[in-house]
CHARMM internal coordinates of N, CA and C (Angstrom, degrees):
IC EDIT
DIST 1 N 1 CA 1.4465
DIST 1 CA 1 C 1.5305
ANGL 1 N 1 CA 1 C 109.22
DIST 1 C 2 N 1.2854
ANGL 1 CA 1 C 2 N 117.32
DIHE 1 N 1 CA 1 C 2 N 136.26
DIST 2 N 2 CA 1.4632
ANGL 1 C 2 N 2 CA 122.78
DIHE 1 CA 1 C 2 N 2 CA -178.07
DIST 2 CA 2 C 1.5220
ANGL 2 N 2 CA 2 C 110.45
DIHE 1 C 2 N 2 CA 2 C -76.80
DIST 2 C 3 N 1.3166
ANGL 2 CA 2 C 3 N 114.70
DIHE 2 N 2 CA 2 C 3 N 149.15
DIST 3 N 3 CA 1.4664
ANGL 2 C 3 N 3 CA 120.81
DIHE 2 CA 2 C 3 N 3 CA 176.34
DIST 3 CA 3 C 1.5195
ANGL 3 N 3 CA 3 C 108.70
DIHE 2 C 3 N 3 CA 3 C -126.05
DIST 3 C 4 N 1.3182
ANGL 3 CA 3 C 4 N 115.56
DIHE 3 N 3 CA 3 C 4 N 154.26
DIST 4 N 4 CA 1.4578
ANGL 3 C 4 N 4 CA 122.42
DIHE 3 CA 3 C 4 N 4 CA 176.59
DIST 4 CA 4 C 1.5223
ANGL 4 N 4 CA 4 C 107.85
DIHE 3 C 4 N 4 CA 4 C -114.08
DIST 4 C 5 N 1.3284
ANGL 4 CA 4 C 5 N 116.19
DIHE 4 N 4 CA 4 C 5 N 115.47
DIST 5 N 5 CA 1.4492
ANGL 4 C 5 N 5 CA 122.21
DIHE 4 CA 4 C 5 N 5 CA 179.48
DIST 5 CA 5 C 1.5221
ANGL 5 N 5 CA 5 C 109.43
DIHE 4 C 5 N 5 CA 5 C -104.48
DIST 5 C 6 N 1.3272
ANGL 5 CA 5 C 6 N 115.97
DIHE 5 N 5 CA 5 C 6 N 124.25
DIST 6 N 6 CA 1.4620
ANGL 5 C 6 N 6 CA 120.88
DIHE 5 CA 5 C 6 N 6 CA -179.75
DIST 6 CA 6 C 1.5172
ANGL 6 N 6 CA 6 C 109.78
DIHE 5 C 6 N 6 CA 6 C -62.88
DIST 6 C 7 N 1.3170
ANGL 6 CA 6 C 7 N 115.64
DIHE 6 N 6 CA 6 C 7 N 124.57
DIST 7 N 7 CA 1.4602
ANGL 6 C 7 N 7 CA 122.18
DIHE 6 CA 6 C 7 N 7 CA -177.65
DIST 7 CA 7 C 1.5280
ANGL 7 N 7 CA 7 C 110.88
DIHE 6 C 7 N 7 CA 7 C -98.14
DIST 7 C 8 N 1.3300
ANGL 7 CA 7 C 8 N 117.30
DIHE 7 N 7 CA 7 C 8 N -46.49
DIST 8 N 8 CA 1.4642
ANGL 7 C 8 N 8 CA 120.85
DIHE 7 CA 7 C 8 N 8 CA -179.36
DIST 8 CA 8 C 1.5247
ANGL 8 N 8 CA 8 C 110.40
DIHE 7 C 8 N 8 CA 8 C -158.77
DIST 8 C 9 N 1.3176
ANGL 8 CA 8 C 9 N 114.15
DIHE 8 N 8 CA 8 C 9 N 156.89
DIST 9 N 9 CA 1.4681
ANGL 8 C 9 N 9 CA 121.80
DIHE 8 CA 8 C 9 N 9 CA 176.43
DIST 9 CA 9 C 1.5206
ANGL 9 N 9 CA 9 C 107.46
DIHE 8 C 9 N 9 CA 9 C -131.30
DIST 9 C 10 N 1.3244
ANGL 9 CA 9 C 10 N 116.67
DIHE 9 N 9 CA 9 C 10 N 138.93
DIST 10 N 10 CA 1.4605
ANGL 9 C 10 N 10 CA 120.54
DIHE 9 CA 9 C 10 N 10 CA 174.60
DIST 10 CA 10 C 1.5149
ANGL 10 N 10 CA 10 C 109.24
DIHE 9 C 10 N 10 CA 10 C -144.60
DIST 10 C 11 N 1.3117
ANGL 10 CA 10 C 11 N 115.91
DIHE 10 N 10 CA 10 C 11 N 161.03
DIST 11 N 11 CA 1.4558
ANGL 10 C 11 N 11 CA 120.15
DIHE 10 CA 10 C 11 N 11 CA 174.24
DIST 11 CA 11 C 1.5285
ANGL 11 N 11 CA 11 C 107.67
DIHE 10 C 11 N 11 CA 11 C -115.21
DIST 11 C 12 N 1.3143
ANGL 11 CA 11 C 12 N 114.78
DIHE 11 N 11 CA 11 C 12 N 147.19
DIST 12 N 12 CA 1.4644
ANGL 11 C 12 N 12 CA 121.07
DIHE 11 CA 11 C 12 N 12 CA 178.34
DIST 12 CA 12 C 1.5152
ANGL 12 N 12 CA 12 C 108.15
DIHE 11 C 12 N 12 CA 12 C -126.64
DIST 12 C 13 N 1.3239
ANGL 12 CA 12 C 13 N 115.50
DIHE 12 N 12 CA 12 C 13 N 125.41
DIST 13 N 13 CA 1.4568
ANGL 12 C 13 N 13 CA 121.76
DIHE 12 CA 12 C 13 N 13 CA 179.12
DIST 13 CA 13 C 1.5206
ANGL 13 N 13 CA 13 C 108.91
DIHE 12 C 13 N 13 CA 13 C -102.18
DIST 13 C 14 N 1.3168
ANGL 13 CA 13 C 14 N 115.97
DIHE 13 N 13 CA 13 C 14 N 132.44
DIST 14 N 14 CA 1.4650
ANGL 13 C 14 N 14 CA 121.70
DIHE 13 CA 13 C 14 N 14 CA 176.93
DIST 14 CA 14 C 1.5298
ANGL 14 N 14 CA 14 C 107.54
DIHE 13 C 14 N 14 CA 14 C -106.76
DIST 14 C 15 N 1.3204
ANGL 14 CA 14 C 15 N 115.40
DIHE 14 N 14 CA 14 C 15 N 125.04
DIST 15 N 15 CA 1.4640
ANGL 14 C 15 N 15 CA 121.57
DIHE 14 CA 14 C 15 N 15 CA 179.93
DIST 15 CA 15 C 1.5198
ANGL 15 N 15 CA 15 C 110.24
DIHE 14 C 15 N 15 CA 15 C -110.46
DIST 15 C 16 N 1.3311
ANGL 15 CA 15 C 16 N 116.69
DIHE 15 N 15 CA 15 C 16 N 142.39
DIST 16 N 16 CA 1.4644
ANGL 15 C 16 N 16 CA 121.61
DIHE 15 CA 15 C 16 N 16 CA 174.97
DIST 16 CA 16 C 1.5217
ANGL 16 N 16 CA 16 C 108.41
DIHE 15 C 16 N 16 CA 16 C -66.40
DIST 16 C 17 N 1.3321
ANGL 16 CA 16 C 17 N 115.85
DIHE 16 N 16 CA 16 C 17 N 132.68
DIST 17 N 17 CA 1.4655
ANGL 16 C 17 N 17 CA 120.68
DIHE 16 CA 16 C 17 N 17 CA -179.24
DIST 17 CA 17 C 1.5211
ANGL 17 N 17 CA 17 C 111.18
DIHE 16 C 17 N 17 CA 17 C -126.14
DIST 17 C 18 N 1.3151
ANGL 17 CA 17 C 18 N 117.49
DIHE 17 N 17 CA 17 C 18 N 23.69
DIST 18 N 18 CA 1.4560
ANGL 17 C 18 N 18 CA 120.99
DIHE 17 CA 17 C 18 N 18 CA 179.06
DIST 18 CA 18 C 1.5169
ANGL 18 N 18 CA 18 C 111.71
DIHE 17 C 18 N 18 CA 18 C 99.44
DIST 18 C 19 N 1.3291
ANGL 18 CA 18 C 19 N 114.96
DIHE 18 N 18 CA 18 C 19 N -153.47
DIST 19 N 19 CA 1.4639
ANGL 18 C 19 N 19 CA 121.02
DIHE 18 CA 18 C 19 N 19 CA -179.26
DIST 19 CA 19 C 1.5242
ANGL 19 N 19 CA 19 C 108.97
DIHE 18 C 19 N 19 CA 19 C -131.04
DIST 19 C 20 N 1.3419
ANGL 19 CA 19 C 20 N 115.89
DIHE 19 N 19 CA 19 C 20 N 154.75
DIST 20 N 20 CA 1.4618
ANGL 19 C 20 N 20 CA 120.35
DIHE 19 CA 19 C 20 N 20 CA 177.00
DIST 20 CA 20 C 1.5246
ANGL 20 N 20 CA 20 C 109.57
DIHE 19 C 20 N 20 CA 20 C -86.71
DIST 20 C 21 N 1.3313
ANGL 20 CA 20 C 21 N 115.84
DIHE 20 N 20 CA 20 C 21 N -174.50
DIST 21 N 21 CA 1.4718
ANGL 20 C 21 N 21 CA 120.43
DIHE 20 CA 20 C 21 N 21 CA -176.49
DIST 21 CA 21 C 1.5272
ANGL 21 N 21 CA 21 C 113.04
DIHE 20 C 21 N 21 CA 21 C -65.98
DIST 21 C 22 N 1.3315
ANGL 21 CA 21 C 22 N 117.72
DIHE 21 N 21 CA 21 C 22 N -18.22
DIST 22 N 22 CA 1.4684
ANGL 21 C 22 N 22 CA 121.34
DIHE 21 CA 21 C 22 N 22 CA 178.53
DIST 22 CA 22 C 1.5271
ANGL 22 N 22 CA 22 C 112.32
DIHE 21 C 22 N 22 CA 22 C -95.48
DIST 22 C 23 N 1.3200
ANGL 22 CA 22 C 23 N 116.75
DIHE 22 N 22 CA 22 C 23 N 0.81
DIST 23 N 23 CA 1.4536
ANGL 22 C 23 N 23 CA 120.33
DIHE 22 CA 22 C 23 N 23 CA 179.33
DIST 23 CA 23 C 1.5212
ANGL 23 N 23 CA 23 C 114.47
DIHE 22 C 23 N 23 CA 23 C 88.63
DIST 23 C 24 N 1.3389
ANGL 23 CA 23 C 24 N 117.49
DIHE 23 N 23 CA 23 C 24 N 5.79
DIST 24 N 24 CA 1.4690
ANGL 23 C 24 N 24 CA 121.39
DIHE 23 CA 23 C 24 N 24 CA 178.15
DIST 24 CA 24 C 1.5224
ANGL 24 N 24 CA 24 C 109.82
DIHE 23 C 24 N 24 CA 24 C -83.17
DIST 24 C 25 N 1.3120
ANGL 24 CA 24 C 25 N 117.26
DIHE 24 N 24 CA 24 C 25 N 142.15
DIST 25 N 25 CA 1.4659
ANGL 24 C 25 N 25 CA 118.95
DIHE 24 CA 24 C 25 N 25 CA 179.80
DIST 25 CA 25 C 1.5312
ANGL 25 N 25 CA 25 C 111.20
DIHE 24 C 25 N 25 CA 25 C -66.73
DIST 25 C 26 N 1.3278
ANGL 25 CA 25 C 26 N 115.93
DIHE 25 N 25 CA 25 C 26 N 145.86
DIST 26 N 26 CA 1.4558
ANGL 25 C 26 N 26 CA 121.56
DIHE 25 CA 25 C 26 N 26 CA 175.09
DIST 26 CA 26 C 1.5237
ANGL 26 N 26 CA 26 C 108.53
DIHE 25 C 26 N 26 CA 26 C -116.73
DIST 26 C 27 N 1.3135
ANGL 26 CA 26 C 27 N 114.96
DIHE 26 N 26 CA 26 C 27 N 154.42
DIST 27 N 27 CA 1.4535
ANGL 26 C 27 N 27 CA 120.53
DIHE 26 CA 26 C 27 N 27 CA -176.17
DIST 27 CA 27 C 1.5200
ANGL 27 N 27 CA 27 C 110.56
DIHE 26 C 27 N 27 CA 27 C -133.39
DIST 27 C 28 N 1.3191
ANGL 27 CA 27 C 28 N 115.49
DIHE 27 N 27 CA 27 C 28 N 153.01
DIST 28 N 28 CA 1.4610
ANGL 27 C 28 N 28 CA 122.03
DIHE 27 CA 27 C 28 N 28 CA 167.88
DIST 28 CA 28 C 1.5217
ANGL 28 N 28 CA 28 C 106.07
DIHE 27 C 28 N 28 CA 28 C -118.54
DIST 28 C 29 N 1.3234
ANGL 28 CA 28 C 29 N 116.16
DIHE 28 N 28 CA 28 C 29 N 150.47
DIST 29 N 29 CA 1.4567
ANGL 28 C 29 N 29 CA 120.85
DIHE 28 CA 28 C 29 N 29 CA -173.88
DIST 29 CA 29 C 1.5288
ANGL 29 N 29 CA 29 C 110.77
DIHE 28 C 29 N 29 CA 29 C -122.69
DIST 29 C 30 N 1.3087
ANGL 29 CA 29 C 30 N 115.21
DIHE 29 N 29 CA 29 C 30 N 146.62
DIST 30 N 30 CA 1.4568
ANGL 29 C 30 N 30 CA 122.68
DIHE 29 CA 29 C 30 N 30 CA 173.88
DIST 30 CA 30 C 1.5220
ANGL 30 N 30 CA 30 C 107.67
DIHE 29 C 30 N 30 CA 30 C -134.77
DIST 30 C 31 N 1.3371
ANGL 30 CA 30 C 31 N 116.37
DIHE 30 N 30 CA 30 C 31 N 127.64
DIST 31 N 31 CA 1.4654
ANGL 30 C 31 N 31 CA 121.22
DIHE 30 CA 30 C 31 N 31 CA -178.97
DIST 31 CA 31 C 1.5207
ANGL 31 N 31 CA 31 C 110.18
DIHE 30 C 31 N 31 CA 31 C -110.12
DIST 31 C 32 N 1.3240
ANGL 31 CA 31 C 32 N 115.14
DIHE 31 N 31 CA 31 C 32 N 146.81
DIST 32 N 32 CA 1.4579
ANGL 31 C 32 N 32 CA 122.44
DIHE 31 CA 31 C 32 N 32 CA 176.70
DIST 32 CA 32 C 1.5189
ANGL 32 N 32 CA 32 C 108.13
DIHE 31 C 32 N 32 CA 32 C -127.38
DIST 32 C 33 N 1.3241
ANGL 32 CA 32 C 33 N 115.55
DIHE 32 N 32 CA 32 C 33 N 124.59
DIST 33 N 33 CA 1.4622
ANGL 32 C 33 N 33 CA 121.86
DIHE 32 CA 32 C 33 N 33 CA -178.99
DIST 33 CA 33 C 1.5151
ANGL 33 N 33 CA 33 C 110.29
DIHE 32 C 33 N 33 CA 33 C -99.87
DIST 33 C 34 N 1.3102
ANGL 33 CA 33 C 34 N 114.73
DIHE 33 N 33 CA 33 C 34 N -175.86
DIST 34 N 34 CA 1.4608
ANGL 33 C 34 N 34 CA 123.24
DIHE 33 CA 33 C 34 N 34 CA 177.66
DIST 34 CA 34 C 1.5246
ANGL 34 N 34 CA 34 C 111.95
DIHE 33 C 34 N 34 CA 34 C 60.92
DIST 34 C 35 N 1.3143
ANGL 34 CA 34 C 35 N 115.45
DIHE 34 N 34 CA 34 C 35 N 40.69
DIST 35 N 35 CA 1.4603
ANGL 34 C 35 N 35 CA 121.63
DIHE 34 CA 34 C 35 N 35 CA 175.66
DIST 35 CA 35 C 1.5259
ANGL 35 N 35 CA 35 C 107.57
DIHE 34 C 35 N 35 CA 35 C -81.85
DIST 35 C 36 N 1.3058
ANGL 35 CA 35 C 36 N 117.10
DIHE 35 N 35 CA 35 C 36 N 134.92
DIST 36 N 36 CA 1.4680
ANGL 35 C 36 N 36 CA 120.61
DIHE 35 CA 35 C 36 N 36 CA 179.98
DIST 36 CA 36 C 1.5237
ANGL 36 N 36 CA 36 C 109.22
DIHE 35 C 36 N 36 CA 36 C -61.12
DIST 36 C 37 N 1.3195
ANGL 36 CA 36 C 37 N 116.17
DIHE 36 N 36 CA 36 C 37 N 132.80
DIST 37 N 37 CA 1.4674
ANGL 36 C 37 N 37 CA 120.64
DIHE 36 CA 36 C 37 N 37 CA -174.68
DIST 37 CA 37 C 1.5279
ANGL 37 N 37 CA 37 C 112.90
DIHE 36 C 37 N 37 CA 37 C -65.27
DIST 37 C 38 N 1.3147
ANGL 37 CA 37 C 38 N 118.48
DIHE 37 N 37 CA 37 C 38 N -21.66
DIST 38 N 38 CA 1.4601
ANGL 37 C 38 N 38 CA 121.89
DIHE 37 CA 37 C 38 N 38 CA -179.55
DIST 38 CA 38 C 1.5326
ANGL 38 N 38 CA 38 C 112.86
DIHE 37 C 38 N 38 CA 38 C -96.48
DIST 38 C 39 N 1.3282
ANGL 38 CA 38 C 39 N 117.97
DIHE 38 N 38 CA 38 C 39 N 6.75
DIST 39 N 39 CA 1.4653
ANGL 38 C 39 N 39 CA 121.42
DIHE 38 CA 38 C 39 N 39 CA 179.92
DIST 39 CA 39 C 1.5270
ANGL 39 N 39 CA 39 C 109.76
DIHE 38 C 39 N 39 CA 39 C -65.12
DIST 39 C 40 N 1.3213
ANGL 39 CA 39 C 40 N 115.80
DIHE 39 N 39 CA 39 C 40 N 136.14
DIST 40 N 40 CA 1.4632
ANGL 39 C 40 N 40 CA 120.60
DIHE 39 CA 39 C 40 N 40 CA 179.13
DIST 40 CA 40 C 1.5261
ANGL 40 N 40 CA 40 C 110.17
DIHE 39 C 40 N 40 CA 40 C -82.08
DIST 40 C 41 N 1.3118
ANGL 40 CA 40 C 41 N 115.77
DIHE 40 N 40 CA 40 C 41 N 166.45
DIST 41 N 41 CA 1.4627
ANGL 40 C 41 N 41 CA 120.86
DIHE 40 CA 40 C 41 N 41 CA 177.72
DIST 41 CA 41 C 1.5302
ANGL 41 N 41 CA 41 C 110.39
DIHE 40 C 41 N 41 CA 41 C -61.74
DIST 41 C 42 N 1.3275
ANGL 41 CA 41 C 42 N 117.92
DIHE 41 N 41 CA 41 C 42 N -39.19
DIST 42 N 42 CA 1.4662
ANGL 41 C 42 N 42 CA 121.12
DIHE 41 CA 41 C 42 N 42 CA 178.11
DIST 42 CA 42 C 1.5212
ANGL 42 N 42 CA 42 C 111.62
DIHE 41 C 42 N 42 CA 42 C -63.16
DIST 42 C 43 N 1.3299
ANGL 42 CA 42 C 43 N 116.76
DIHE 42 N 42 CA 42 C 43 N -41.15
DIST 43 N 43 CA 1.4628
ANGL 42 C 43 N 43 CA 120.57
DIHE 42 CA 42 C 43 N 43 CA 179.31
DIST 43 CA 43 C 1.5258
ANGL 43 N 43 CA 43 C 111.13
DIHE 42 C 43 N 43 CA 43 C -66.33
DIST 43 C 44 N 1.3231
ANGL 43 CA 43 C 44 N 116.71
DIHE 43 N 43 CA 43 C 44 N -41.63
DIST 44 N 44 CA 1.4611
ANGL 43 C 44 N 44 CA 119.92
DIHE 43 CA 43 C 44 N 44 CA 178.39
DIST 44 CA 44 C 1.5245
ANGL 44 N 44 CA 44 C 111.18
DIHE 43 C 44 N 44 CA 44 C -66.52
DIST 44 C 45 N 1.3163
ANGL 44 CA 44 C 45 N 116.41
DIHE 44 N 44 CA 44 C 45 N -39.76
DIST 45 N 45 CA 1.4573
ANGL 44 C 45 N 45 CA 120.36
DIHE 44 CA 44 C 45 N 45 CA 178.47
DIST 45 CA 45 C 1.5256
ANGL 45 N 45 CA 45 C 110.38
DIHE 44 C 45 N 45 CA 45 C -62.89
DIST 45 C 46 N 1.3262
ANGL 45 CA 45 C 46 N 116.61
DIHE 45 N 45 CA 45 C 46 N -44.54
DIST 46 N 46 CA 1.4586
ANGL 45 C 46 N 46 CA 120.83
DIHE 45 CA 45 C 46 N 46 CA 179.63
DIST 46 CA 46 C 1.5278
ANGL 46 N 46 CA 46 C 111.03
DIHE 45 C 46 N 46 CA 46 C -61.79
DIST 46 C 47 N 1.3258
ANGL 46 CA 46 C 47 N 116.82
DIHE 46 N 46 CA 46 C 47 N -44.87
DIST 47 N 47 CA 1.4635
ANGL 46 C 47 N 47 CA 120.86
DIHE 46 CA 46 C 47 N 47 CA 178.75
DIST 47 CA 47 C 1.5308
ANGL 47 N 47 CA 47 C 111.00
DIHE 46 C 47 N 47 CA 47 C -63.95
DIST 47 C 48 N 1.3223
ANGL 47 CA 47 C 48 N 116.82
DIHE 47 N 47 CA 47 C 48 N -43.05
DIST 48 N 48 CA 1.4636
ANGL 47 C 48 N 48 CA 120.69
DIHE 47 CA 47 C 48 N 48 CA -179.23
DIST 48 CA 48 C 1.5253
ANGL 48 N 48 CA 48 C 110.98
DIHE 47 C 48 N 48 CA 48 C -64.06
DIST 48 C 49 N 1.3153
ANGL 48 CA 48 C 49 N 117.52
DIHE 48 N 48 CA 48 C 49 N -41.25
DIST 49 N 49 CA 1.4639
ANGL 48 C 49 N 49 CA 120.31
DIHE 48 CA 48 C 49 N 49 CA 178.64
DIST 49 CA 49 C 1.5238
ANGL 49 N 49 CA 49 C 111.05
DIHE 48 C 49 N 49 CA 49 C -65.63
DIST 49 C 50 N 1.3263
ANGL 49 CA 49 C 50 N 116.97
DIHE 49 N 49 CA 49 C 50 N -37.19
DIST 50 N 50 CA 1.4619
ANGL 49 C 50 N 50 CA 120.30
DIHE 49 CA 49 C 50 N 50 CA 176.94
DIST 50 CA 50 C 1.5266
ANGL 50 N 50 CA 50 C 110.75
DIHE 49 C 50 N 50 CA 50 C -64.42
DIST 50 C 51 N 1.3282
ANGL 50 CA 50 C 51 N 116.65
DIHE 50 N 50 CA 50 C 51 N -44.43
DIST 51 N 51 CA 1.4624
ANGL 50 C 51 N 51 CA 120.30
DIHE 50 CA 50 C 51 N 51 CA 178.14
DIST 51 CA 51 C 1.5225
ANGL 51 N 51 CA 51 C 111.31
DIHE 50 C 51 N 51 CA 51 C -65.02
DIST 51 C 52 N 1.3204
ANGL 51 CA 51 C 52 N 117.01
DIHE 51 N 51 CA 51 C 52 N -40.76
DIST 52 N 52 CA 1.4642
ANGL 51 C 52 N 52 CA 121.10
DIHE 51 CA 51 C 52 N 52 CA -178.62
DIST 52 CA 52 C 1.5231
ANGL 52 N 52 CA 52 C 111.79
DIHE 51 C 52 N 52 CA 52 C -65.63
DIST 52 C 53 N 1.3162
ANGL 52 CA 52 C 53 N 116.95
DIHE 52 N 52 CA 52 C 53 N -28.64
DIST 53 N 53 CA 1.4706
ANGL 52 C 53 N 53 CA 119.42
DIHE 52 CA 52 C 53 N 53 CA -179.98
DIST 53 CA 53 C 1.5236
ANGL 53 N 53 CA 53 C 111.85
DIHE 52 C 53 N 53 CA 53 C -66.39
DIST 53 C 54 N 1.3381
ANGL 53 CA 53 C 54 N 117.76
DIHE 53 N 53 CA 53 C 54 N -16.35
DIST 54 N 54 CA 1.4601
ANGL 53 C 54 N 54 CA 121.85
DIHE 53 CA 53 C 54 N 54 CA 178.17
DIST 54 CA 54 C 1.5244
ANGL 54 N 54 CA 54 C 112.50
DIHE 53 C 54 N 54 CA 54 C -81.72
DIST 54 C 55 N 1.3196
ANGL 54 CA 54 C 55 N 117.40
DIHE 54 N 54 CA 54 C 55 N -10.11
DIST 55 N 55 CA 1.4633
ANGL 54 C 55 N 55 CA 122.10
DIHE 54 CA 54 C 55 N 55 CA -177.56
DIST 55 CA 55 C 1.5209
ANGL 55 N 55 CA 55 C 110.59
DIHE 54 C 55 N 55 CA 55 C -97.29
DIST 55 C 56 N 1.3228
ANGL 55 CA 55 C 56 N 115.50
DIHE 55 N 55 CA 55 C 56 N 149.84
DIST 56 N 56 CA 1.4587
ANGL 55 C 56 N 56 CA 120.02
DIHE 55 CA 55 C 56 N 56 CA 175.53
DIST 56 CA 56 C 1.5275
ANGL 56 N 56 CA 56 C 111.55
DIHE 55 C 56 N 56 CA 56 C -83.16
DIST 56 C 57 N 1.3211
ANGL 56 CA 56 C 57 N 117.32
DIHE 56 N 56 CA 56 C 57 N -13.14
DIST 57 N 57 CA 1.4648
ANGL 56 C 57 N 57 CA 121.93
DIHE 56 CA 56 C 57 N 57 CA 179.12
DIST 57 CA 57 C 1.5272
ANGL 57 N 57 CA 57 C 110.11
DIHE 56 C 57 N 57 CA 57 C -89.32
DIST 57 C 58 N 1.3088
ANGL 57 CA 57 C 58 N 116.19
DIHE 57 N 57 CA 57 C 58 N 152.14
DIST 58 N 58 CA 1.4602
ANGL 57 C 58 N 58 CA 121.53
DIHE 57 CA 57 C 58 N 58 CA 179.54
DIST 58 CA 58 C 1.5187
ANGL 58 N 58 CA 58 C 112.12
DIHE 57 C 58 N 58 CA 58 C -77.85
DIST 58 C 59 N 1.3108
ANGL 58 CA 58 C 59 N 116.47
DIHE 58 N 58 CA 58 C 59 N 137.30
DIST 59 N 59 CA 1.4678
ANGL 58 C 59 N 59 CA 121.80
DIHE 58 CA 58 C 59 N 59 CA 178.94
DIST 59 CA 59 C 1.5248
ANGL 59 N 59 CA 59 C 109.15
DIHE 58 C 59 N 59 CA 59 C -76.02
DIST 59 C 60 N 1.3262
ANGL 59 CA 59 C 60 N 115.56
DIHE 59 N 59 CA 59 C 60 N 131.30
DIST 60 N 60 CA 1.4547
ANGL 59 C 60 N 60 CA 121.15
DIHE 59 CA 59 C 60 N 60 CA -179.88
DIST 60 CA 60 C 1.5258
ANGL 60 N 60 CA 60 C 112.19
DIHE 59 C 60 N 60 CA 60 C -105.58
DIST 60 C 61 N 1.3476
ANGL 60 CA 60 C 61 N 116.82
DIHE 60 N 60 CA 60 C 61 N -39.82
DIST 61 N 61 CA 1.4570
ANGL 60 C 61 N 61 CA 119.53
DIHE 60 CA 60 C 61 N 61 CA -173.16
DIST 61 CA 61 C 1.5250
ANGL 61 N 61 CA 61 C 110.10
DIHE 60 C 61 N 61 CA 61 C -156.87
DIST 61 C 62 N 1.3356
ANGL 61 CA 61 C 62 N 115.39
DIHE 61 N 61 CA 61 C 62 N 150.76
DIST 62 N 62 CA 1.4617
ANGL 61 C 62 N 62 CA 122.43
DIHE 61 CA 61 C 62 N 62 CA 174.19
DIST 62 CA 62 C 1.5222
ANGL 62 N 62 CA 62 C 107.02
DIHE 61 C 62 N 62 CA 62 C -122.35
DIST 62 C 63 N 1.3324
ANGL 62 CA 62 C 63 N 116.80
DIHE 62 N 62 CA 62 C 63 N 128.27
DIST 63 N 63 CA 1.4599
ANGL 62 C 63 N 63 CA 121.43
DIHE 62 CA 62 C 63 N 63 CA 179.49
DIST 63 CA 63 C 1.5211
ANGL 63 N 63 CA 63 C 110.13
DIHE 62 C 63 N 63 CA 63 C -121.49
DIST 63 C 64 N 1.3202
ANGL 63 CA 63 C 64 N 116.56
DIHE 63 N 63 CA 63 C 64 N 141.32
DIST 64 N 64 CA 1.4546
ANGL 63 C 64 N 64 CA 121.84
DIHE 63 CA 63 C 64 N 64 CA 171.51
DIST 64 CA 64 C 1.5221
ANGL 64 N 64 CA 64 C 106.65
DIHE 63 C 64 N 64 CA 64 C -106.13
DIST 64 C 65 N 1.3236
ANGL 64 CA 64 C 65 N 116.53
DIHE 64 N 64 CA 64 C 65 N 126.94
DIST 65 N 65 CA 1.4531
ANGL 64 C 65 N 65 CA 121.93
DIHE 64 CA 64 C 65 N 65 CA -178.32
DIST 65 CA 65 C 1.5263
ANGL 65 N 65 CA 65 C 107.80
DIHE 64 C 65 N 65 CA 65 C -119.59
DIST 65 C 66 N 1.3304
ANGL 65 CA 65 C 66 N 115.70
DIHE 65 N 65 CA 65 C 66 N 124.45
DIST 66 N 66 CA 1.4642
ANGL 65 C 66 N 66 CA 120.76
DIHE 65 CA 65 C 66 N 66 CA 179.88
DIST 66 CA 66 C 1.5289
ANGL 66 N 66 CA 66 C 108.92
DIHE 65 C 66 N 66 CA 66 C -120.44
DIST 66 C 67 N 1.3320
ANGL 66 CA 66 C 67 N 115.44
DIHE 66 N 66 CA 66 C 67 N 139.43
DIST 67 N 67 CA 1.4597
ANGL 66 C 67 N 67 CA 122.70
DIHE 66 CA 66 C 67 N 67 CA 176.68
DIST 67 CA 67 C 1.5189
ANGL 67 N 67 CA 67 C 108.45
DIHE 66 C 67 N 67 CA 67 C -113.63
DIST 67 C 68 N 1.3226
ANGL 67 CA 67 C 68 N 115.57
DIHE 67 N 67 CA 67 C 68 N 137.53
DIST 68 N 68 CA 1.4639
ANGL 67 C 68 N 68 CA 122.05
DIHE 67 CA 67 C 68 N 68 CA -178.38
DIST 68 CA 68 C 1.5084
ANGL 68 N 68 CA 68 C 109.85
DIHE 67 C 68 N 68 CA 68 C -124.85
DIST 68 C 69 N 1.3310
ANGL 68 CA 68 C 69 N 115.62
DIHE 68 N 68 CA 68 C 69 N 148.25
DIST 69 N 69 CA 1.4581
ANGL 68 C 69 N 69 CA 122.87
DIHE 68 CA 68 C 69 N 69 CA 166.69
DIST 69 CA 69 C 1.5179
ANGL 69 N 69 CA 69 C 107.20
DIHE 68 C 69 N 69 CA 69 C -96.53
DIST 69 C 70 N 1.3203
ANGL 69 CA 69 C 70 N 117.29
DIHE 69 N 69 CA 69 C 70 N 130.93
DIST 70 N 70 CA 1.4511
ANGL 69 C 70 N 70 CA 121.94
DIHE 69 CA 69 C 70 N 70 CA 177.27
DIST 70 CA 70 C 1.5253
ANGL 70 N 70 CA 70 C 107.84
DIHE 69 C 70 N 70 CA 70 C -100.84
DIST 70 C 71 N 1.3262
ANGL 70 CA 70 C 71 N 116.24
DIHE 70 N 70 CA 70 C 71 N 122.77
DIST 71 N 71 CA 1.4621
ANGL 70 C 71 N 71 CA 121.73
DIHE 70 CA 70 C 71 N 71 CA -176.12
DIST 71 CA 71 C 1.5293
ANGL 71 N 71 CA 71 C 109.85
DIHE 70 C 71 N 71 CA 71 C -124.36
DIST 71 C 72 N 1.3028
ANGL 71 CA 71 C 72 N 115.03
DIHE 71 N 71 CA 71 C 72 N 153.08
DIST 72 N 72 CA 1.4721
ANGL 71 C 72 N 72 CA 119.71
DIHE 71 CA 71 C 72 N 72 CA 175.60
DIST 72 CA 72 C 1.4970
ANGL 72 N 72 CA 72 C 110.42
DIHE 71 C 72 N 72 CA 72 C -87.51
END
COOR INIT
IC SEED 1 N 1 CA 1 C
IC BUILD
């Protein structure tokens, strides 16, 4: 039976960067690696909001990205 082993976790913050020539919103992204694998969603949200407060751009979205190794 195959198993999925957590390899890494990171968060990605999407910031509003204005609009394009068609009026669609544009975004810039910043990723942070080395997130503790046992961090809760509340802890990640709190950390992301703290980091976002250092930017002059408005925060649009917070994403958690996890990578797994699949083994037999």
